[in-house]
N, C-alpha and C positions, 0 to 999 in steps of 0.2 A: 389827653388833648384837653381842648379848652371851649367854649360854651360860648356860641357867635350873640352878640347882642346888639351892635352898636347901628342906628338907623341911617347912617350916613356912609356905611360899607355894603350892609344887606337890607336888602329890599322887604319892602310891606312887613318893618318895624321886624326883622330878622326871623319872621316865622318858618318861610321855605326852606331858608339855611337851615335853622333848627332840626327840621324835619330829615336834611339830608344829614347833620353829624349825628344825629340820633341813629339814623339807618348802617353807617359807615361804624360805629361805637358800637352796634348790635351784631355787624357782622363779625367784626375783630373778636367782639366776648366769647363767640363761638369755640375760638381757638386759644385765646388767652386772658389774663387779669387786664380791664382796663379801666384807668381812673381819667374823668374829668373833673376838670377846673371851673368851677362855676361862680359868679359874683354874688354876694348877698342877694342883691333885690330878684334875681333869676333863680334863685336856690332849689325852691319851692316847685316852680314851672319846670325847670330842667329834671327834676328827679321825679318826675310824672310824665316826663317826657321820655327819658331814658330808659332803657331795657334794666329788668331789677337786677342784675349780675355786674351792674357797672356801679363801681365806687365814685361817688361824688363829693367832691371838698369843696370849701368854699377856698376861693382863690382868687383875689382881684387881678383884671388884666386889663389891656387898653382895648385889644383887640383878640383875636381865638387861634393864631397862627403858630402853635408850638412848636412845630419845628424850629422855626428859627427865635423865638423867644425862651423857649424851655434849653436845658441843657443838653449837650450833647455828650450823652454817657460812653466811657473806656473801661476796658478791662485791663488788667496788669498780668504779667506773668505767674503771679501767684494766685489770679482769678479773681480780685478784689475788683468791686465797684466804686468808680470815681466817675466823675463829671467835669466836663468844661462849660464854665459861664462865661458866653460872649458878651463884649459890650454890643449894644444894641441902640441905632438910631433912625428906625423905622425903613429902613431901606434908603437910606440918603434922605430922611424927611417927608416921607410921604404923608404923615399926619403929624399934629402936636397937642398934648405934650404924649410924650412916650416912656415917662419912668415908671407907670404900673408894670409895662410889657420886659423892662429891664431890670426888672425886680423878680421875676416870675423863675426864672433860671435858678436862683439862688433859694427859692422858696421851696419849689420840686425837689431839690436837693436836700433839702433839711427833711421834708416829709418822708423822704427814703432814707434818711441817715446815708447817706453817701457823700464822702469828702470832697471839695468842691475847689476848682482851679479856676479864677478869677482873670480869664486872658486881657493883655491890657491893650487890644484893638477890637475893631469892628468889624463882627462877622455874624454869619448866619448859618444855621443848619443845612437849609437848604441850599447853601451856596457851595457844600462841600460833598463828596460822596465816595467813600472808602471801601477798598475789599479785603479790611480785616487783616492783611498779609503785607502792608506798608506801603499801601499806593494811595493817591486820592487825585478825584478828580474835580477840575474847578473850571470856571470861564473866566477869561481876562476880562470880558465885558463887566462882571460885577467884582471882582477881586481888585484888578486894579481902577475902578471907576474913583472918581476925585470925591465924589460923594460919601464914600467909608473912609479911606486911611488916606488922605491925599500927600501926606507927607511919609509915607513909607512905598520902597521900592519894590518891585517884583521877588528880588532875594532876600529881601526881609520881610515878603510877606509869606515867603515859601519857609524862610527859617522859622517864624511863630507857626505855620501850620507843621514843621516837623518836631516842634517843644511840645506844641499842646495835643497833637493826637498821634504823636509817637511813629510818623509815617517817615520813609527815607526817600519815596518817588511822587512827585508832582506832575501830573500831567495837565496840561493846558489846553482847553481847547479856546474857542474864539469868542463869537457872539451867542447868546441865549436863545430861547423860542420868540418868534417875531410876537410884540404888542406884552413881552411879559414885562410887568412895572417892579419888578424886583432887580430890574437890572441884569437880566438875564442868570437866574439861578441855575446851577447846573442839573438840579431835580426834576426841572421839567425837559430840559434836553436828552441827557444821558443819565445812566447809572449802571453800576456793576449787576449783573445776575447772579456772581461767582465769581470769586479770584479766577483773573484769564478771560473776563466773558463779558461783555457791555451791551446792554438795551440803550438803541439811540432811536430819538423821534426823525422818522425821515418824512419828508415829502418829496413825490416824486413829480409834481408839476413845474417844468421850470420858468413857469409865468408867474407862481407864487415866490417871494422872496425868502419864503421858510427853506426853499430846496438850496439856495445856498449856504444858509447857515447850514442847514445838515450835511451838504457836500462836503464842506470844508471841515466841519467836526469827526467825520467820517475817513478824508484822508488823515487827519491828524491823529486818528487813533490808530490806524494802519499802519501809521509811521511810528509809532510811540513804542515802548518796552514798558512793563511795569517792574515792580522791587526787585520782582526775582529774575529780571531778563527774558520775561515771556513774549511774543506778540499778543495781540488781543485779537479774540475773535467777536464779531460785533453782530449783533443780532438788530434788524432793521422794525421798528412798529411805526406801522401808519400814522400820518396825522389826522387828525380828525377835521373834519371841515374845510375852508375855514369858519369860522364861528363868529359871529357878532351879537353885542347888546341888541335888542330888541327895545322899540320905543316903549314900550307896554312895562318890560323890565328897567330899563330906566327912571321911567316917571316913578316908580316906588320905592327910589333912595331919595333920602332927605339930604339937605346941604348942610354940611357938618365942618368938621376938623381936617378933613381929607385936601390935598391940595390937588391933586388930579381929580378932574371931573369925569364921572360914568354916565358920560353921554349915548345917546343910541347910536349905534353905528360903528362905535367903538369896536374894534378886533380884542378877540379873546384868547388869550396864551394856551389853548388846549393842548393838552398831552396824555397819551397812555402810561407813558414811561412816570409818569407822577404817581404809581401807585404805591401800597403797602404791602411788606412781606411779613405776616403773620408766621405763627408755630404751626406749619405744614398748608400754608394756603396764603393767596395772593389776592387783595380785593383790590379791582379792578375801577376805575371810573367809567362808567358808562356818559358820552358825549355826545355821540353821534350816530344816528340810526345809521347811517351809511356805510359806517366804520369800524362801528362797537363789536361785531362778529369778527371781522378779520384780525382785531386787536386781538382776542379772546383765543382763536385758533394760533395765533403767532406764540401768544405766551403760553398756550397748552404745550406747544413744541419747546420752547425755553426750560418750562418746571413742568414736569412731567411728571413731578411726585408731589406736588402741590394741588388742592383744589382752588380754582379761579371763581371766585366771591365778585359777581357785578353789582355796581351800586351806582343809581342815578345820581349824577354829580354836577350837571350844569348849575344850581344853585350855590355851590362851594366854588364852580370856574368864575362865577358873576363877581364873587369877591375878591379873586385876586390869584388863586391856587388851586391845590385839588388836594387828593388823599394825603399824598404824602406830606403836603404841608401842614396839613391839620395835627397831624400824628408825630409822636416820637417814642420808638423802641428803647425798654430799658434792657437789657442783657439780663440773665440770672445771675447770680454772685455763684462761682465755684470755685472753693477754697480748696485747695491742695492742703493733702492730708500731711500733718509732719511727719520724718522719717522715723521706723520705730528704733 
């Protein structure tokens, strides 16, 4: 994880967001090791706010979205850990400069002593979701957006995904969640629960534009086959809201380097799909009292062997993402023993 602090993205000098990030880190730390990268100026403050079991390292960044600026970790057939360092341009230029963010993945891989592959195109960890068996989910809205790789065709992007993720099957959905400023990241719309099963953000209200997006995604998923030729089982998770930035929340955000205004009344891209899978647990963003309980029940059915841990996450949503967006899992090394 990374520590939030920029006042033009996080309201009230990022203090409410920092409390939310600390709560997420503490929830995950109950089940696995957690490391948080923090700027030099915030180090002492973050150390005091974070759970004692959380490792804190000095690591400069432009913002706090580790899923997108950090490495996507890989495990090869020998059980060795490596990582992909994607090119990063702040989701098509939402803020400048973004050089510190673009350097985060390399720094994390060096800290973890994991070999690095620097990918020659723009991508983010939130724009992909893999099943671990050769299939990746993506959206056309994001990966085919001209603000990322305007010279690359669909076929060329697929070839890069195959090369750097080791996948052989790319399933394309259309648009992402309404109002998602990342240009439709897949991790807000759909994710693999396990191979062959997908969680999908679902809106049942035909008058809400999210309904058409979810319906289109559902139809594409039902028509798809994964890398092993399986039809997909789709689990529908209710959409919260719709949710909007309040005037009070907007007033707490300073003007700065962000290109997009966070004005009162702006719709928020809330989604319960944006959860984090820890070892034996699922950390769920709590976003709307009207739908939180239904989302929790649905996830209990989908993940009966995991503990469902809810964390209040509206402050993270105000910044433009959620729990999956601010975290990046690192798989354990599993080196195979040499033959006798």
